[in-house]
C-alpha positions as CSV (number, residue, x, y, z in Angstrom):
1,X,31.3,76.6,50.7
2,X,34.3,78.2,49.1
3,X,36.6,80.3,51.4
4,X,36.7,83.9,50.3
5,X,40.1,85.2,49.2
6,X,41.6,88.5,50.2
7,X,42.3,90.8,47.3
8,X,46.1,91.0,47.6
9,X,46.8,92.5,44.2
10,X,50.5,92.6,43.4
11,X,51.8,95.8,41.9
12,X,52.4,95.8,38.2
13,X,56.2,95.4,38.1
14,X,56.5,96.7,34.6
15,X,54.7,99.9,35.5
16,X,56.9,100.3,38.6
17,X,60.1,99.8,36.6
18,X,58.9,102.4,34.1
19,X,58.4,104.9,37.0
20,X,61.9,104.1,38.2
21,X,63.4,104.6,34.8
22,X,61.6,108.0,34.5
23,X,62.9,109.1,38.0
24,X,66.4,107.9,37.0
25,X,66.3,110.2,34.0
26,X,65.1,113.1,36.1
27,X,67.8,112.5,38.7
28,X,70.5,112.3,36.0
29,X,69.4,115.6,34.5
30,X,69.2,117.3,38.0
31,X,72.7,116.1,38.9
32,X,74.0,117.5,35.6
33,X,72.2,120.8,36.3
34,X,73.9,120.9,39.7
35,X,77.3,120.2,38.1
36,X,76.8,123.1,35.7
37,X,75.9,125.5,38.6
38,X,78.9,124.3,40.5
39,X,81.1,124.9,37.5
40,X,79.7,128.5,37.3
41,X,80.5,129.1,41.0
42,X,84.1,128.0,40.4
43,X,84.6,130.1,37.3
44,X,83.0,133.2,38.8
45,X,85.3,133.0,41.9
46,X,88.6,131.9,40.4
47,X,88.7,131.9,36.6
48,X,92.4,131.0,36.6
49,X,92.5,129.3,39.9
50,X,92.7,125.7,41.0
51,X,90.0,123.5,42.6
52,X,91.4,124.0,46.1
53,X,90.9,127.8,45.6
54,X,87.1,127.5,45.6
55,X,86.6,124.3,47.7
56,X,84.7,125.3,50.8
57,X,84.5,122.6,53.5
58,X,82.3,124.8,55.7
59,X,79.8,125.1,52.8
60,X,79.8,121.3,52.3
61,X,79.2,120.7,56.0
62,X,76.1,123.0,55.8
63,X,74.8,121.2,52.8
64,X,75.2,117.8,54.4
65,X,73.5,118.9,57.6
66,X,70.5,120.1,55.5
67,X,70.5,116.6,53.9
68,X,70.1,115.0,57.3
69,X,67.4,117.5,58.4
70,X,65.4,116.9,55.2
71,X,65.7,113.1,55.2
72,X,62.5,111.2,55.9
73,X,63.6,107.8,54.8
74,X,63.6,105.0,53.9
75,X,67.3,105.6,53.3
76,X,69.3,106.1,56.4
77,X,71.0,109.4,57.1
78,X,74.4,107.8,56.6
79,X,73.4,106.6,53.1
80,X,72.0,109.9,52.1
81,X,75.1,111.8,53.3
82,X,77.3,109.4,51.3
83,X,75.3,109.9,48.1
84,X,75.4,113.7,48.4
85,X,79.1,113.6,49.3
86,X,79.8,111.7,46.1
87,X,77.7,114.1,44.0
88,X,79.5,117.1,45.5
89,X,82.9,115.4,45.0
90,X,82.1,114.7,41.3
91,X,80.9,118.3,40.7
92,X,84.0,119.8,42.3
93,X,86.3,117.6,40.3
94,X,85.1,118.8,36.9
95,X,88.1,121.0,36.3
96,X,90.7,119.0,38.2
97,X,90.4,116.6,41.2
98,X,91.6,117.7,44.7
99,X,94.9,116.1,45.7
100,X,94.6,114.5,49.1
101,X,97.6,112.9,50.9
102,X,97.3,110.1,53.4
103,X,99.3,107.5,55.2
104,X,99.7,104.7,52.7
105,X,100.0,102.3,51.1
106,X,96.6,101.7,49.5
107,X,94.0,100.0,51.7
108,X,94.6,101.9,55.0
109,X,91.8,103.2,57.2
110,X,93.2,106.6,56.5
111,X,92.4,106.1,52.8
112,X,88.8,105.1,53.8
113,X,88.6,108.4,55.8
114,X,89.8,110.3,52.7
115,X,86.9,108.9,50.7
116,X,84.4,109.4,53.5
117,X,85.2,113.1,53.8
118,X,86.0,114.0,50.2
119,X,84.2,111.4,48.1
120,X,85.9,109.2,45.5
121,X,86.4,112.0,42.9
122,X,89.7,113.0,44.4
123,X,93.3,112.0,43.7
124,X,94.4,110.1,46.8
125,X,98.2,110.3,47.3
126,X,99.6,107.4,49.4
127,X,102.7,108.5,51.4
128,X,104.9,106.4,53.7
129,X,104.7,108.4,56.9
130,X,102.6,111.0,58.7
131,X,105.4,113.7,58.6
132,X,105.5,113.3,54.8
133,X,101.8,114.0,54.6
134,X,102.4,117.3,56.5
135,X,105.3,118.1,54.2
136,X,103.5,117.5,51.0
137,X,100.6,119.7,52.0
138,X,102.8,122.4,53.2
139,X,104.8,122.4,50.0
140,X,101.6,122.5,47.9
141,X,102.2,119.1,46.3
142,X,98.9,118.0,47.9
143,X,95.8,120.3,48.6
144,X,94.9,118.6,51.8
145,X,96.0,115.7,54.0
146,X,94.2,113.3,56.3
147,X,95.9,112.0,59.4
148,X,94.7,109.9,62.4
149,X,94.7,111.8,65.7
150,X,92.9,109.6,68.3
151,X,91.3,106.2,68.8
152,X,88.4,105.6,71.1
153,X,90.1,102.5,72.6
154,X,93.8,103.4,72.6
155,X,93.8,107.2,72.8
156,X,96.0,109.8,71.1
157,X,98.1,109.2,68.0
158,X,101.1,111.2,69.3
159,X,103.0,111.3,66.0
160,X,100.3,113.4,64.5
161,X,100.3,115.9,67.4
162,X,104.1,116.2,67.3
163,X,104.0,117.2,63.6
164,X,102.0,120.3,64.5
165,X,104.9,121.5,66.7
166,X,106.9,122.4,63.6
167,X,104.3,122.6,60.8
168,X,102.6,125.8,59.7
169,X,99.5,123.8,58.6
170,X,95.9,124.2,59.9
171,X,93.1,121.8,60.7
172,X,90.3,122.1,58.1
173,X,88.0,119.3,59.2
174,X,87.5,116.0,61.1
175,X,86.4,112.6,60.1
176,X,85.1,109.8,62.5
177,X,85.4,106.3,61.2
178,X,84.2,103.0,62.8
179,X,87.1,100.6,62.8
180,X,86.4,96.9,62.2
181,X,89.6,94.9,62.2
182,X,90.1,91.7,60.3
183,X,92.7,89.0,60.5
184,X,94.0,88.0,57.0
185,X,96.7,86.1,55.3
186,X,97.6,83.6,52.5
187,X,97.0,80.6,54.8
188,X,93.6,79.1,55.7
189,X,94.3,77.9,59.3
190,X,95.4,79.7,62.4
191,X,97.9,77.0,63.0
192,X,99.9,78.1,60.0
193,X,100.4,81.7,61.4
194,X,103.9,82.4,62.8
195,X,103.6,86.2,63.1
196,X,101.0,89.0,62.9
197,X,101.9,92.4,61.4
198,X,99.9,95.6,61.9
199,X,100.2,99.2,63.1
200,X,100.9,99.4,66.8
201,X,97.4,100.9,67.4
202,X,95.7,98.0,65.6
203,X,97.7,95.5,67.6
204,X,96.7,97.2,70.8
205,X,93.0,97.4,69.8
206,X,92.9,93.7,69.3
207,X,95.1,92.7,72.2
208,X,92.5,90.7,74.0
209,X,91.4,88.8,70.9
210,X,95.1,87.9,70.1
211,X,95.7,86.8,73.6
212,X,92.8,84.4,73.4
213,X,93.2,83.1,69.9
214,X,96.9,83.5,69.0
215,X,98.7,83.7,72.3
216,X,102.0,82.3,71.1
217,X,102.2,84.1,67.8
218,X,104.8,86.9,67.4
219,X,103.3,90.4,67.0
220,X,105.2,92.9,64.8
221,X,104.4,96.6,64.7
222,X,104.8,98.1,61.2
223,X,104.2,101.6,59.7
224,X,100.6,100.9,58.7
225,X,98.0,98.1,58.6
226,X,98.3,98.1,54.8
227,X,102.0,97.6,55.1
228,X,101.2,94.6,57.3
229,X,98.8,93.3,54.6
230,X,101.5,93.7,52.0
231,X,103.9,91.6,54.1
232,X,101.2,89.0,54.6
233,X,100.9,88.8,50.8
234,X,104.6,88.3,50.4
235,X,105.2,86.0,53.4
236,X,103.4,82.6,53.6
237,X,103.4,82.4,57.4
238,X,102.6,86.0,58.1
239,X,99.1,87.3,58.9
240,X,98.0,90.9,59.1
241,X,95.4,92.9,60.9
242,X,93.7,95.5,58.6
243,X,90.3,96.5,57.2
244,X,88.4,94.3,54.8
245,X,89.4,96.4,51.8
246,X,93.1,95.5,52.4
247,X,92.2,91.8,51.9
248,X,90.7,92.6,48.5
249,X,93.7,94.9,47.5
250,X,96.4,92.4,48.5
251,X,94.5,89.2,47.6
252,X,94.4,87.7,51.1
253,X,92.0,85.3,52.8
254,X,89.8,86.7,55.6
255,X,90.6,84.5,58.6
256,X,88.5,86.3,61.2
257,X,86.4,89.5,61.2
258,X,85.6,92.2,63.7
259,X,88.4,91.1,66.1
260,X,88.6,94.5,67.8
261,X,88.2,94.3,71.6
262,X,85.6,97.0,71.8
263,X,82.5,97.0,69.6
264,X,82.5,100.8,69.5
265,X,86.1,101.1,68.3
266,X,86.4,104.3,66.3
267,X,89.2,106.5,65.0
268,X,89.1,110.3,64.6
269,X,91.0,111.8,61.7
270,X,92.0,115.4,61.0
271,X,91.9,117.1,57.6
272,X,95.0,119.4,57.3
273,X,95.4,122.3,54.9
274,X,96.9,125.7,54.5
275,X,94.0,127.9,55.5
276,X,91.7,128.6,58.4
277,X,88.0,128.2,57.4
278,X,85.1,130.5,57.8
279,X,82.3,129.5,60.3
280,X,79.9,126.7,59.3
281,X,77.5,127.2,62.2
282,X,78.5,124.1,64.1
283,X,82.3,124.2,64.6
284,X,85.2,123.2,66.7
285,X,88.5,125.0,67.4
286,X,91.8,123.4,68.2
287,X,94.5,125.3,70.1
288,X,98.2,124.7,70.8
289,X,99.2,126.3,74.1
290,X,102.0,126.5,76.6
291,X,102.0,128.0,80.1
292,X,104.5,130.7,81.1
293,X,105.6,128.8,84.2
294,X,105.1,125.1,83.9
295,X,106.1,124.5,87.6
296,X,104.0,127.2,89.1
297,X,101.0,126.2,91.2
298,X,97.8,126.6,89.2
299,X,99.6,127.6,86.0
300,X,97.4,125.5,83.7
301,X,94.2,126.6,85.5
302,X,95.3,130.2,85.2
303,X,95.9,129.7,81.5
304,X,92.5,128.2,80.8
305,X,90.4,130.2,83.2
306,X,89.1,132.6,80.4
307,X,87.4,129.6,78.7
308,X,85.3,129.0,81.9
309,X,84.7,132.7,82.4
310,X,83.1,133.0,78.9
311,X,81.2,129.7,79.0
312,X,83.4,128.0,76.4
313,X,83.2,124.2,76.5
314,X,86.6,122.4,76.4
315,X,86.1,119.0,74.9
316,X,89.6,117.6,74.9
317,X,93.1,118.3,76.2
318,X,96.4,116.5,75.6
319,X,99.9,117.3,76.5
320,X,103.1,116.6,74.5
321,X,106.8,117.4,75.2
322,X,107.6,120.8,73.7
323,X,111.0,119.6,72.4
324,X,112.5,122.9,73.5
325,X,113.4,122.1,77.1
326,X,113.4,119.3,79.6
327,X,110.0,118.7,81.2
328,X,108.4,121.5,79.2
329,X,105.1,120.7,77.6
330,X,102.7,121.9,75.0
331,X,98.9,121.5,75.4
332,X,96.5,120.6,72.6
333,X,93.0,121.7,73.4
334,X,89.7,121.3,71.6
335,X,86.9,123.8,72.3
336,X,83.4,124.2,71.0
337,X,82.8,127.0,68.6
338,X,84.6,129.0,65.9
339,X,87.5,131.3,66.8
340,X,85.5,134.2,65.3
341,X,82.4,133.6,67.4
342,X,81.9,136.5,69.8
343,X,82.3,134.6,73.1
344,X,85.1,132.4,71.8
345,X,87.0,135.4,70.4
346,X,86.9,137.2,73.8
347,X,88.1,134.1,75.6
348,X,91.0,133.6,73.2
349,X,92.1,137.2,73.4
350,X,92.5,136.9,77.1
351,X,94.0,133.4,76.8
352,X,96.6,134.7,74.3
353,X,97.8,137.3,76.9
354,X,98.5,134.6,79.4
355,X,100.2,132.0,77.2
356,X,103.9,131.6,76.5
357,X,102.9,129.8,73.3
358,X,99.6,130.4,71.6
359,X,98.4,129.2,68.2
360,X,95.0,128.5,66.7
361,X,95.6,125.3,64.8
362,X,92.2,125.5,63.1
363,X,88.4,126.3,63.4
364,X,86.5,123.7,61.4
365,X,83.1,122.0,61.0
366,X,82.3,119.2,63.4
367,X,82.1,115.8,61.8
368,X,78.7,115.4,60.2
369,X,78.4,111.7,60.9
């Protein structure tokens, strides 16, 4: 007796492809409709202005949060956010692209943070140092800058904080980036490596791996991981630690991947600009403060007491030398909320009265993903 067969009818691939083609055409038309509307917004607000004049990071953050709320799959939230970010980036760049400065050369993690936050329809300007990023934005040669501020493994990037001591710029956003380090070079074997070049932070984040696999190899700190990759390209016995993109840019062999000591290794970047933003609904504020009497008992507690009084959450605090006097310090503090929120505004008003130095560096949307 013949065994009965289940009716597993396969879909008609030709019909499915026709549906996909029809949807693609609809998507393309809808994207162009969105671009035309975005163009009208820009013209109505600033007919003779530049792209930066009507770029609104707080509005973009709201749009991306809605994307996540609406998303029912199968695409992951990260993928949907990336797609919408690129659509918004392309729509904004119709007149002229935003100019965004970052620590170069090409292939750094900071460049990856630029594209994650702004999309690829920007003009990314590679600069040789973090202070020059601040200078170009302050001078108007760049619309925004992106700079690393802290790593989950190695802590604060002090050079960035020190730039705020003398810069008039504000913080306009933040970007969180998972960091996967790779070892790369022209060679094919570890035995051919005489030295490893990378940014000091990258060397520190891979210290355990290097101790185990390359214990006798010289470690050289350079200005950026991409600079290390460039040296590896030019020096036969030099390897570099950088992101996978750098290997492609500089034509290097990937010798080992994901060599960071901690699997959750992440870096937080700040977006710097010339204006303080309006509230987005889910914001963070960064303050730069100094106490009136650094050596007085409870001076810092007395300075920050208004935050506790008004129920304001402090999420981070760092100190740096003020550069004005020996053993004098400036505190960088992140709090939840926007400076214009009722409770935050009351706390800041009282805090300002107690501080020898008081400055709101920025109120900006929290990182979406």
